[in-house]
Every structure is written in C-alpha cells, then in structure tokens.
C-alpha positions as CSV (number, residue, x, y, z in Angstrom):
1,M,89.1,116.4,106.1
2,A,87.7,113.2,107.1
3,A,90.5,111.0,108.4
4,R,91.6,108.4,106.1
5,R,90.7,104.8,106.5
6,I,93.1,102.1,106.0
7,V,91.7,98.2,104.6
8,I,93.6,95.0,104.2
9,T,93.0,94.4,100.3
10,G,96.0,91.0,100.0
11,T,97.7,88.5,102.2
12,G,100.9,86.4,101.9
13,L,101.8,84.0,104.4
14,I,104.6,81.2,104.9
15,T,105.0,79.3,107.7
16,A,105.8,76.0,109.3
17,L,101.9,74.9,108.5
18,G,102.8,75.3,104.6
19,T,103.9,77.7,101.9
20,G,100.4,80.4,101.3
21,T,97.9,81.9,103.3
22,E,95.3,79.2,102.4
23,K,97.5,76.2,103.8
24,T,98.5,78.1,106.6
25,W,95.0,79.0,107.8
26,S,93.7,75.1,107.2
27,G,96.2,74.2,109.3
28,L,95.5,76.4,112.0
29,L,92.0,75.4,112.1
30,T,93.3,71.7,112.6
31,G,94.5,72.4,115.9
32,K,98.2,70.5,115.6
33,S,100.9,71.9,115.8
34,A,104.2,72.3,112.8
35,V,106.6,71.5,115.3
36,G,109.0,69.0,114.7
37,P,112.7,68.1,115.0
38,V,115.3,70.2,113.5
39,T,116.6,69.0,109.9
40,R,119.1,72.0,108.9
41,F,121.9,70.7,111.1
42,D,123.0,68.5,113.3
43,A,120.9,69.8,116.8
44,R,122.4,67.1,119.0
45,Q,124.6,69.1,121.0
46,L,121.8,71.6,122.0
47,S,119.6,71.6,124.7
48,A,116.7,72.3,122.3
49,R,116.3,70.6,118.8
50,I,112.9,71.4,118.2
51,A,111.3,74.1,116.0
52,G,108.7,75.1,113.3
53,E,110.5,74.5,110.0
54,V,109.1,75.5,106.5
55,K,109.3,72.3,104.6
56,D,107.4,73.2,101.6
57,F,109.4,76.5,100.1
58,N,110.4,76.9,96.5
59,P,111.5,80.2,95.2
60,E,111.1,79.6,91.5
61,A,107.2,78.9,92.7
62,W,107.1,82.8,93.4
63,G,109.3,84.5,90.4
64,M,112.6,84.1,92.0
65,D,115.1,82.1,89.5
66,R,117.9,80.4,90.5
67,R,120.5,83.3,90.4
68,E,118.1,85.8,91.6
69,S,117.6,83.6,95.0
70,R,121.3,82.9,95.3
71,R,121.6,86.9,96.0
72,M,119.4,86.6,99.1
73,D,119.1,84.8,102.3
74,L,116.3,82.6,102.9
75,F,114.5,85.5,105.1
76,T,114.5,87.8,102.3
77,Q,113.5,85.0,99.7
78,Y,110.5,84.6,102.3
79,A,109.6,88.1,102.6
80,V,109.9,88.5,98.5
81,A,107.3,85.2,98.1
82,A,104.8,86.3,100.9
83,S,104.9,90.0,99.3
84,E,104.0,88.0,95.7
85,M,101.3,86.1,97.3
86,A,99.9,89.7,98.7
87,M,99.9,91.3,95.6
88,R,98.8,88.3,93.5
89,E,95.4,88.5,95.9
90,S,95.4,92.1,96.1
91,G,95.8,93.1,92.4
92,L,97.8,96.7,93.6
93,P,97.7,98.1,90.5
94,I,101.3,100.5,90.9
95,G,101.9,103.4,88.1
96,T,99.4,106.0,86.8
97,D,99.5,104.3,83.4
98,K,96.9,101.7,85.1
99,P,93.2,101.8,85.7
100,H,92.9,103.4,89.2
101,G,96.8,102.9,89.7
102,Y,98.5,104.5,92.7
103,E,101.3,107.0,91.9
104,P,104.8,104.7,92.6
105,E,106.1,107.4,94.6
106,K,102.9,107.0,97.2
107,V,103.8,103.1,97.6
108,A,105.3,102.4,100.9
109,V,107.4,99.0,101.6
110,I,108.2,98.3,105.1
111,I,109.2,94.9,105.7
112,G,111.2,93.9,109.1
113,S,113.0,91.3,110.6
114,G,114.1,90.4,114.2
115,I,117.3,88.9,113.3
116,G,117.8,89.1,109.3
117,G,120.7,87.1,107.3
118,I,122.0,85.3,110.4
119,G,122.1,82.0,108.0
120,S,124.0,83.6,105.7
121,L,126.2,85.0,108.4
122,E,127.2,81.7,109.5
123,E,127.8,80.2,106.0
124,Q,130.1,82.8,104.8
125,H,132.2,82.9,108.6
126,K,132.5,79.2,108.0
127,R,133.6,79.7,104.5
128,A,135.9,82.8,105.2
129,L,137.5,80.6,108.3
130,E,138.3,77.9,106.0
131,K,139.2,79.6,102.7
132,G,140.2,82.8,103.5
133,F,138.1,86.0,103.8
134,D,139.0,86.8,100.5
135,R,136.7,84.3,99.3
136,I,133.7,85.6,100.8
137,S,130.7,85.8,98.5
138,P,130.2,89.2,96.8
139,F,126.5,88.8,97.9
140,F,127.2,88.6,101.5
141,I,126.5,92.2,102.7
142,L,123.3,92.2,100.7
143,Q,122.2,88.7,102.3
144,M,122.6,89.8,105.7
145,I,121.3,93.3,105.5
146,I,117.5,93.6,107.0
147,N,116.8,96.4,104.7
148,M,117.2,94.5,101.5
149,A,114.1,92.3,101.7
150,P,111.8,95.6,101.2
151,G,114.4,96.4,98.8
152,H,114.0,93.9,96.5
153,V,110.0,93.9,97.0
154,S,110.3,97.9,96.0
155,I,112.5,97.2,93.0
156,R,110.2,94.1,91.8
157,Y,107.1,96.1,92.0
158,G,108.2,99.9,91.0
159,A,107.0,101.3,94.5
160,K,109.1,104.1,94.9
161,G,107.8,105.5,98.4
162,P,109.4,104.9,101.7
163,N,111.3,101.6,102.0
164,W,112.1,100.7,105.4
165,S,113.1,98.2,108.0
166,P,111.8,98.5,111.7
167,V,113.9,95.8,113.9
168,S,112.1,95.5,117.1
169,A,112.8,91.8,117.9
170,C,109.6,89.8,117.8
171,A,107.4,92.7,117.4
172,T,109.1,94.2,114.4
173,S,106.6,93.3,111.4
174,A,103.8,94.7,113.8
175,H,105.4,97.9,114.4
176,A,105.7,97.6,110.4
177,I,102.3,97.1,109.9
178,G,101.3,99.9,112.1
179,E,104.0,102.5,110.8
180,A,102.5,101.9,107.4
181,V,98.6,102.7,108.3
182,K,100.5,106.0,110.0
183,S,101.5,106.8,106.8
184,I,98.8,106.4,104.9
185,R,96.5,108.4,107.6
186,L,99.2,111.3,107.2
187,G,98.7,111.4,103.3
188,E,102.7,110.9,103.0
189,T,101.9,107.3,100.8
190,D,98.3,105.9,99.3
191,A,99.0,102.1,99.7
192,A,101.8,99.9,101.1
193,I,103.1,96.7,101.4
194,A,103.9,95.7,105.0
195,G,105.1,93.2,107.6
196,G,108.2,90.5,108.0
197,A,109.9,87.8,107.9
198,E,112.5,85.8,109.7
199,A,114.8,83.0,108.7
200,S,116.8,81.9,112.1
201,I,116.9,78.3,112.2
202,T,120.5,78.1,112.4
203,P,123.3,76.9,115.0
204,L,124.1,80.2,116.1
205,S,120.7,81.4,116.7
206,I,119.0,78.0,118.7
207,G,121.8,77.9,120.2
208,G,121.8,81.4,121.9
209,F,118.7,81.4,122.8
210,A,118.8,77.8,124.1
211,V,121.7,79.0,126.3
212,M,119.3,81.7,127.5
213,K,117.0,79.3,128.7
214,A,114.4,81.1,126.5
215,L,113.4,77.9,124.3
216,S,111.4,74.9,125.0
217,T,113.0,71.6,125.9
218,R,110.4,69.0,125.2
219,N,112.3,67.3,122.5
220,D,110.6,64.0,123.0
221,D,107.4,65.5,122.2
222,P,108.1,68.2,119.4
223,S,104.2,68.9,118.4
224,G,103.6,69.5,121.8
225,A,106.3,72.1,122.8
226,S,104.7,75.2,122.1
227,R,101.8,75.3,124.6
228,P,100.8,79.0,125.6
229,F,98.8,79.3,128.7
230,D,99.6,75.5,129.6
231,K,100.7,75.0,133.2
232,D,103.3,72.9,131.8
233,R,104.6,75.1,129.3
234,D,108.8,75.8,129.3
235,G,109.6,77.9,126.7
236,F,109.2,78.8,123.4
237,V,109.7,77.2,119.8
238,M,111.9,79.1,117.4
239,G,109.4,79.3,114.1
240,E,110.4,80.8,110.7
241,G,108.3,82.3,107.7
242,A,106.9,85.5,106.6
243,G,103.5,87.7,106.9
244,I,102.9,90.4,104.6
245,V,99.9,92.8,104.2
246,V,99.0,95.0,101.5
247,L,97.3,98.3,102.9
248,E,95.5,100.9,100.9
249,E,93.6,104.0,101.8
250,M,89.7,102.9,101.6
251,E,88.3,104.8,99.1
252,H,90.3,104.4,96.4
253,A,90.3,100.4,97.3
254,R,87.0,100.5,96.8
255,R,86.8,102.7,93.4
256,R,89.2,100.1,92.1
257,G,87.0,97.0,93.4
258,A,89.5,95.7,95.6
259,P,88.8,92.5,97.8
260,I,89.1,94.1,101.3
261,L,89.5,91.8,104.1
262,A,89.2,93.6,107.4
263,E,89.9,96.9,108.6
264,V,93.0,98.6,110.5
265,V,91.7,100.9,113.2
266,G,94.0,100.9,115.5
267,Y,98.1,101.2,116.7
268,G,99.6,101.3,119.9
269,A,103.6,101.3,120.4
270,N,105.5,101.6,123.7
271,S,108.2,100.5,126.1
272,D,108.2,98.8,129.1
273,A,111.5,100.2,130.1
274,F,111.9,97.3,132.6
275,H,114.3,94.6,131.8
276,E,116.3,93.5,128.4
277,T,114.3,90.0,128.4
278,Q,111.3,90.1,131.0
279,P,108.0,91.9,130.4
280,A,107.4,94.4,133.2
281,P,105.5,93.2,136.4
282,E,102.0,92.8,135.7
283,G,101.9,93.6,132.3
284,E,102.1,96.9,133.1
285,G,103.6,97.8,129.7
286,A,102.0,95.6,127.3
287,G,98.6,96.8,129.4
288,R,99.7,100.5,128.4
289,C,100.0,99.8,124.7
290,M,96.3,98.2,124.4
291,R,95.2,101.2,126.0
292,L,97.1,103.2,123.1
293,A,95.6,100.9,120.5
294,L,92.4,101.0,121.9
295,K,92.4,104.7,122.2
296,D,93.8,105.2,118.7
297,A,90.8,103.5,117.0
298,G,88.2,105.3,119.3
299,M,87.0,102.5,120.8
300,A,85.7,101.1,124.1
301,P,87.3,97.8,125.7
302,E,84.2,95.6,125.4
303,E,84.0,95.8,121.3
304,I,86.9,93.9,121.3
305,G,85.5,90.2,120.5
306,Y,89.0,88.2,120.1
307,V,92.7,88.6,120.8
308,N,95.2,87.2,118.9
309,A,98.2,87.2,122.3
310,H,101.7,87.1,121.7
311,G,101.3,84.0,123.7
312,T,104.6,82.7,123.5
313,S,104.6,79.6,125.5
314,T,107.0,80.9,128.1
315,P,105.8,81.5,131.7
316,F,106.9,84.9,132.3
317,N,105.2,86.3,129.4
318,D,101.9,84.3,128.8
319,A,101.3,84.9,132.7
320,N,101.9,88.6,132.5
321,E,99.9,89.2,129.2
322,T,97.1,87.8,131.0
323,K,97.3,90.2,133.7
324,A,97.7,92.8,131.2
325,I,94.7,91.6,129.7
326,K,92.7,91.5,132.8
327,T,93.7,94.7,133.9
328,V,92.8,96.6,130.2
329,F,89.5,94.7,129.5
330,G,88.2,94.3,133.4
331,A,84.9,92.3,133.5
332,H,85.1,92.2,129.6
333,A,88.5,89.9,129.5
334,K,86.0,86.5,130.9
335,K,84.2,87.3,127.9
336,L,86.8,87.3,125.2
337,M,88.2,84.8,123.2
338,V,92.0,84.7,123.4
339,S,94.2,82.5,121.5
340,S,98.1,82.2,120.6
341,T,98.6,80.6,116.9
342,K,101.9,80.3,117.8
343,S,100.7,76.9,119.1
344,M,100.8,75.9,115.9
345,T,103.2,77.8,113.8
346,A,106.1,78.1,116.9
347,H,107.3,81.5,117.3
348,M,108.3,83.4,114.2
349,L,110.3,85.9,115.6
350,G,110.4,89.3,113.8
351,A,107.3,87.9,111.4
352,A,105.1,87.0,114.3
353,G,103.3,90.2,114.3
354,G,102.5,89.9,110.4
355,A,101.5,86.7,110.5
356,E,99.1,87.2,113.6
357,A,98.0,90.6,111.4
358,V,97.0,88.5,108.5
359,V,95.2,85.3,111.0
360,S,93.4,88.6,112.7
361,A,92.4,89.7,109.7
362,L,91.0,85.8,108.5
363,V,89.3,86.1,111.7
364,L,87.0,89.1,110.5
365,A,86.7,87.8,107.3
366,R,85.8,84.2,107.4
367,G,84.0,83.9,111.4
368,V,86.5,81.0,112.7
369,I,88.8,81.7,115.8
370,P,92.2,79.7,115.6
371,P,92.5,77.7,118.8
372,T,95.3,77.3,121.3
373,A,96.9,73.9,120.5
374,N,98.3,71.9,123.4
375,Y,96.3,73.6,126.1
376,T,95.6,70.4,128.7
377,T,96.8,71.6,132.1
378,P,95.0,74.9,133.5
379,D,97.1,77.6,135.3
380,P,95.8,79.6,138.0
381,E,97.5,82.5,136.6
382,C,96.3,81.7,133.2
383,D,92.4,82.0,133.2
384,L,91.2,83.2,130.2
385,D,89.4,81.4,127.6
386,Y,92.1,80.4,125.6
387,V,89.9,78.8,123.2
388,P,92.0,75.4,124.0
389,N,92.3,72.6,121.2
390,T,89.7,73.1,118.7
391,P,88.8,76.4,116.4
392,R,85.3,78.1,117.0
393,E,83.0,79.2,114.9
394,V,81.7,82.7,115.7
395,R,81.4,86.2,114.0
396,V,83.7,88.9,115.9
397,N,83.1,92.9,115.0
398,A,86.8,93.8,116.0
399,V,90.2,91.7,116.9
400,L,93.2,92.9,119.1
401,S,96.9,91.5,117.9
402,N,99.4,91.9,120.6
403,S,103.2,91.5,119.6
404,F,106.2,92.1,122.3
405,G,109.9,91.8,121.9
406,F,113.2,91.7,124.0
407,G,114.4,95.5,125.0
408,G,110.6,96.0,126.6
409,T,109.1,96.9,123.1
410,N,105.6,96.4,122.7
411,A,103.5,97.1,119.6
412,V,99.5,96.5,119.4
413,L,97.1,96.0,116.2
414,I,93.3,96.3,116.1
415,F,91.3,95.7,113.0
416,K,87.8,95.6,112.6
417,R,85.5,93.8,110.0
418,F,84.6,96.1,107.2
419,K,81.7,97.2,106.9
C-alpha cells in the first residue's frame, strides 16, 4: 500500500501583527516588528517591559459568546478562534451525512501550549488571597489546564478522534502538527486540527523569564528589540497568539475539492540531552533533528530552499542554530534563505511552531519569503543569508521549519509545494 500523503487545507493565525492569517501575512511582508510596551499590566518594576501583544482580538467574532468565552482562559480563546479560521478556510466536513464527510472518530484535535492558563492562575490566586479560597471561580481548573484547548475545539466540531495536548515548551505546536501527521500516515485518523496557542503576557510569566535573563531589555526601542542573528541581539521578546492548521489525507482532500496549500512531508523529534536551557554545543541536537526530518521526507538537503528558523534573538540559540544548519546542509547552506519571523511576531512560545508552519505553507503557496526584521549588524558567528529586512519574491519547492525548546526538546517539520 502506498504511503499516505498529508496536505494542509486550512490555516488560522493570531499574532501581534493581527488576528487572522491575512493580517499576519501582510504584516510579515512589511518587515516591521509588532513589539511594543507592555499594556496588560504595570511592568515598571521588571527589567523587560516590552512584548508582542495581540491588540485586535474579539472572541465573539469567532463564534464565542460572552458566557462561553468567560469559561476559557485567553489561550483557549485563541485556540478556538484560530481553529475556526482554519475550518472556515478548509471547509473540512465532519460527519458521514455530509458530502465527502469524514467519520468523526477519524478526525483528531491535537493542540498544545507551553504554559497554558497562567493568566487565569494569577487572577484566581489573587482573588483567593483577597476574598478566600472558597471564592475561586468554578471554571478555574478548566481555564488553567492545557488540554481544554483541543477539548473545546473537538466539542465545537464533533471531532471524536484523538484529542490531546503535547507540552514541549517552544517546540509544542510543531510536535502537535508532527504527531498529527504521524497519526494520519498510520491510518489511525484521516484528518486533524493541529497546532498551538499561548497567552502568557502576564506579570508572573514575563517576570520569570526576565529574572532568567532570557528576555531582551531593549525597552527604549521595542520594535527593534527582537533581532535574530544580529550581532546586537540581547534576548527574546515574549509574544502570544495561536497557529493552527487543518491536515487531511491527500486523496480524500482532492476528492472533495479542498483548497490545498502545501504538503507536509517530513517530521523529526529528538532531545539534546544536554542542559535545561542552553542548546547542545554546535547545535548538535538541532542538527540531528533536521536530519531526522530530511530522512523522514526522503529528501536530500539540497532540495530545501528556505528555512524558517527558530531564530529567537538570543545569543546562544541563533549561533548554535546557524552552526547546525551549516553542518546539516554543508555547501548548500550558503545558498539557503533563512529567516526568523519571530523578529516581527515576537516569540509565541508554545504557539510559535504552529504559526511558523502556517507561514511555511504560505511561502510555498505564494512565492514570497518573509524577512528577518531588525537585521543591521552582521555577527561573524551567524553568516548565512537571513533575508534581511525586506521580503524576497522567489518560488521554492520545499521549506524546513525549526522549533526548539527548554529541556533540550527539538521538532522539525518539512513542507513541499503541492503538485
């Protein structure tokens, strides 16, 4: 039996650049960052006072009334809204009573988050201390736990297949998509709604990352703070939002006339087994993970035209990711285009890989490479073509997307232009 092929037929994006796939895409092509001063709370006491906040989100626009949205943490609202976008675009039919409808038991929902409902946790803890622990919201646990994001999505669409959340820090949603792809390949499922969501621009979350010295402190220049691969980078900038894709077995998608954006052909997952926060020297684990994805795709390194880098704007990550790319791709590394869209969306943590999967699919479908914003001073340790500051109109046949996380966890996805 021929191997099952998996395609992307729907996308949903919520980022600091805007709510909706098209708003984010057009924002990326301006080459301008959406980072600004934190407005959600008084951040004056923190060393890092900037973030990529979503400013235009309205849950009611995506089918959540006020009563329903109050039961959800913001990260779950983002997941539901981005899933609604992706489902509208895809037109995925769930139910055998519909033309070309999928069996509900064969549709998975795999949506993760790196941190989950930390906003609700902080809010309810404050309420408990002020009013008593018997005054906590009855929805608190449901707001906090991460698997309520796929739970709400599966209930909304009647998807009765596997429904769960991977949690692997900043690799979370890339793992979610990769595991959904594996499930479809194995025939366990035929379609999936997959990705991630994050809403962790809160005092505790930003405070925690700040005292780790992981965040940029370029508070006087918010839009220039996220500067991956630039010599003057000084840390990542916290972002938020969601990135969701609808995945389908290719033949079924074609029979129903689905809009196919790209094919997912490779997935690699592994561990550095080295350090809690620092990548393995020379990007050893990241390099192995890229090789795993290439092997899974049955592709040679030379077939990749563009790498959507993890590119966090931290000194360690960017240098080690560059070394890993050079090791894996050899002489071809100098011909690759590499960019980090985190330079504009900021780092969406557990949602980053999902958002960047959508970007990778759009690169293939539309023939434009988003730039790395704020790239002004080259770093001798980072010496690849980072598509600086201006998008590049060029058609590529394959894209590799990197996602790495604390704990030494790595996930790599490969996408091909659908033919």
